[in-house]
N, C-alpha and C positions, 0 to 999 in steps of 0.2 A: 654453887657447886657445878652446875652445867657449864658455866663460863670457864672454869678451870679445865674442864675436859676439852672444850673447844680450843683453848689456848695450847694445851699440850699436843693436840692433834696438829695444829698449825706449826708448832715448833718441830714436831717430828717430820712433817712434810718438808719443811725448809731444810732440815738436816739431811734428809734423803736427797733433795735436789742438789745440795752442796756436794755431797759424796759422789753423786753421778757426774757433776761437772768436773770434779777433781779426777775421777777415773777416766773420763774422756780426754782431759788434758794430758794425763800420763800416757794414754794410748797414742795421742798425736805426737808427743815427744819421742816415744819409743819408735814410732814409724819414721819420723824424721831422722833419728839416729841410724836406723837400719838403712834408710835410703842413702845417707852420707857414707855409711860403711860400704855398701854395695858399690857406690860410685868410686870410692877410694880403691877398692879391690879391683875394679875394672881398669883403673889407670895404673895400677902397680906393675912393676917389672915382673914378667913371668907369672903374674897372678898370685904372688906370694902375699900372705896376710900381713898387714902392718899392725895388727892388734898386739897389745902388750901381753907378754906371757905365752905367746904361741910359738916362739922359736923363730919368728921372722926376723929379717934384718932391719936395721934402722934406715933412716933417710940418707945416711952417709954411705950405705953399702957395707959397712963393717958390722960384724955380729955384735949384739948387745952383750955386755958383761958388767958386773958390779965393779966399781972402782976400788973399793976397800972392803976388806973382810969385816963381817959384823962381829962385835965383841959379845961375849956371853954375859 
């Protein structure tokens, strides 16, 4: 009986370690994306945002628009 309790404690600790590692990896990826985004904004013409859906222009300088209407 005592052995089962110890085993569950070990499993629980391992799951917590894995969750912490995944959280840290997500934070690192988020930070890298933010750094790339800031670097791209710094090199953009006039500081306009190149992100999708923000109304910015594309890399060709033409405003973005859908090519075809969506059917219902």
